[in-house]
N, C-alpha and C positions, 0 to 999 in steps of 0.2 A: 772846532779848533782847539787843539791841545794846548792848555798854557803851562808854562814853567810849574806853577803851583801844583798841577794835578799829579805831578810825580812824586811828590812830597805824599800825597793822601795816597796814592799807590804803595808806596815803601812802607806803611803801616796796616796794609791789607793783606800779608803776605802770610797770617795765620800763625806769626812768632812775633815775639818782643824785637821790635826793630833794635839795633845798635847804632848810634850816632857817635863816633868818636870826634874830637874836637882837637884841631893842628892849628900851630901859628905858620901863616905863610911866609917863608923867605929864612923858616930857623931850620940848620944853621945858618944856610944859605938858599937861595933860590931854586937852584937845582937839585939839591938834596930834596927840601921840603915838597917838591913834586913828585922825587921818587917815593917819598915816607906815604905821600898821599895815596897813590898809587898801590902800595903796598898793603895799606890799610883797606884797600876797597878787595884787594885779592884776599885778604885774609878775612873777609866776611862784612865789611860794615856796607849797613843797610844804606846811609847816610852819612856826608861828612858835614861838620861845621868847619869853616876855614877861617881864620881868625886873621883881621887886617890889624897889624901892627898899629900901637899908639904909645906915646912918651906919658901920659898918666891916666891909664885904665882906674875905673873906679869898683870893678867888682872882679879883677884877677888878682890871684895871691900870688907868692913869690915864684914860683914855678912858671908861671904863664908870664910873668911880669920878666922875667929873664930872658925868657925867649923872644919876647917882643922888641927889647932892647938889642938883643944881639941881629935881629931882624930890620930894624932901624938904622943901625949901623953899617951893616951891608946894604943898604939905598932901597928897601922896601918901601914903597908909597901906596897909594891908595890904587894909583891907575896900575902899577906892576900886580896888585893884589887881583884886580880884575883880567889881566892879561895871564895871568897865573890859570885863572879858569878857564879863560879860553886856550891854553895850551892844554889842559889835563883833559878838555872835552877833546882836543885832537888828539891825543893819545888813546882815545875809544873810551874812556871811563864815561859809564852813564849813570851812576847814581846821583841822587841829589845832591847840590850844593848849597848849604847856607852859609851866608858870611856874615861872622859876627864882627861887629866893629864899635866903637865908641863914636858920638853925634859930632864931634867937632871936627874930624876929619872929611867926614861926608858933607859938612855943612861947607867947609873950605873948597871941595873938590866942586860943589855945586849940586842940590839933592838932583835936580830934574836931568841934569849930565849921568849923575851916577847910575839911578835907576835904570835911565835908557842903557845905558852900557852895562851894567850888570845883566840885565835880560837879553841883551845881543851875545854876552859872552857864554850863556848858557847854564848862569847860575839859577836857581829855582825860589829863593829866599833870603829874606833879610832878619838879623837878629841885633837890634840897638840896646843893649839894656839900660843905658843912662837916659833913654828917651821914654818920658812918662806917655801915656797913650792918649791925656788929655792934650798934651802938646804935639801928638804926632799926625796931626789931620792932613798935612801938606805930603809927609811920606808916606803916610797910608794910601791917599788919593793918585799919587802917582805909582806906587807899587799896584792898586786895582788896575789901573789902565794897562801896565804891561802884564797883567797876569803873576805877578812875584806875590810870594807869600812875605809878611810882617808879622814876625812873631813877636810876642810880649812876654816877662818873666814874670811868675806868681812865686809870692816867698810866703814861706809857712805860717808868718805872722797877719797875713792881709787879711782884712775882717771879710766877712760875708758879701758886702755890696763891694768892697773893692776886687774881690775875686771875679764876682758876675762883670765887672766893668772890663777887667783887663783880658778876661776869656770871651767876652763878648766883641772887643777889638783885634782878636788874634786871628791871624788866619794861617793855614796849614797845619798848625798844631799851638798847643799851649806849652811853653817852658815853665818846668816846676823845677825851684831851688830848693836845694833838701835842707838849706840851713840859713838862718839869718846871718850871714858874712861873706866873706870871698871864697874864692875858687882855692882849691888845692887838696890833695890825695887826704882821707882821713882813716884812722882806724877800724871808726865805728859807724855807724848810720843811728841817725836819731830815731827814737825809740815811738815816735807820734807819727811816721811817715806815712802810715797805712790811712789814719784818720783823716790827715792835709790830702792824700791824693782822691778819698771818698768827695770830700769836699769842693775841690776842682771840678771833678767830674760829675756832679750831681748839676752843675752851671753848664758845661758845654758836650757838644756831642764830637768836638775835635780830639784828635790824638793826645793824649798827654805825656809829655817825656821828661824824664828827670835828672839833673845834675846837679853839678857842685858835692864834691867829696867822694864818689864813686873810685875806688882804686883797686879792687881785687874782683876777680871771677865771682867769690863767693857774695859779694856786695851786689854784684851785677844780678846774679841769679834771684838773691831775693827781692830786690827791686823789680826783674822782670817780672814777678808773680801779681804784682797789682799796679803797672804801669803798662804802657804801650811801646813805649820807648826809653832806652838809657842811654845817659850821655858821659861819656869819659873823658878828660883832657889832660889835667896836671899828670895823671899818672903814666899816659902814654908819652908826654912830652918828657918826661923823667926817666922813661925808660931809654927813649932816643939819647938824651944826653948821658946818661950812663955808659951806654952803648959807645957813643962817640969817645967818650973819656978813657974806654978799653981798647978803643981800636977797633971797634965791631962793624959790622955793616949796619945802620941803623934803619935803612929801610928792612931788612931782614928782620932785625930786632921787633919793629914796630909792626909787621906783618904777624910774628908769633903771638905778641902781646894781644891783637885785634882776634886773632881765632881763637887763641884760649876765654876772652871775652865772651867771643860768638856761641862757643861751645856752651858755658855755662848758662846763656840764656837760653839755651835750646834743650838743656839735660833734662828740666822739669815737664818738657809736652810729653 
């Protein structure tokens, strides 16, 4: 029987570096966020990371914080995020979805209920950046029961033992954080990324996807040569935000943005 997690593994097995855009559900409103996500997939996204808005995120920079605040003001909840995944599946979108959210809203919703509904909605995995693997046993067990991936994050300053622990408890993929900081588009990439990727790769056979700070096709091109996946979030949301301010179609702009990233990832093959 095929499990939701299987689709994640398949997305990294197509002979090219996978592109996983992040987008906040409910920004600038529910309907537009669905159209933006659909456009990202049409533009070439291999997977999508879908943000669950929260008022006090620990890892989000100003751009994503802004998008989550707007989404919350427009009435987005954990339940509506799950409903959004269901709607996206009904629209015929088949790429893997990984819901990313902070721990507190999930606890308030109820972990057992949350994971069950996530699996039923058609989502494939979860990313909970503020949940240490040592404290994730309940969520990990629930995800395993429903065939849903639970992805943990590895920072570049992690010790060798820490990398082994996090990689060993991640399923689906391992999320590499490019910097010791918050999300946000950056002009340059750290110079020691290749060594960081090598350290993690030596300790897991899972796909490695790198995010935090990726903002240009050139950066995606460089990262794509050393990782299995590239994650881009703040730059995409900023492109949508500028489109809205300029009276342009946000979905069309998002699709073009993703297509350019995809082209950069494939250009070196």
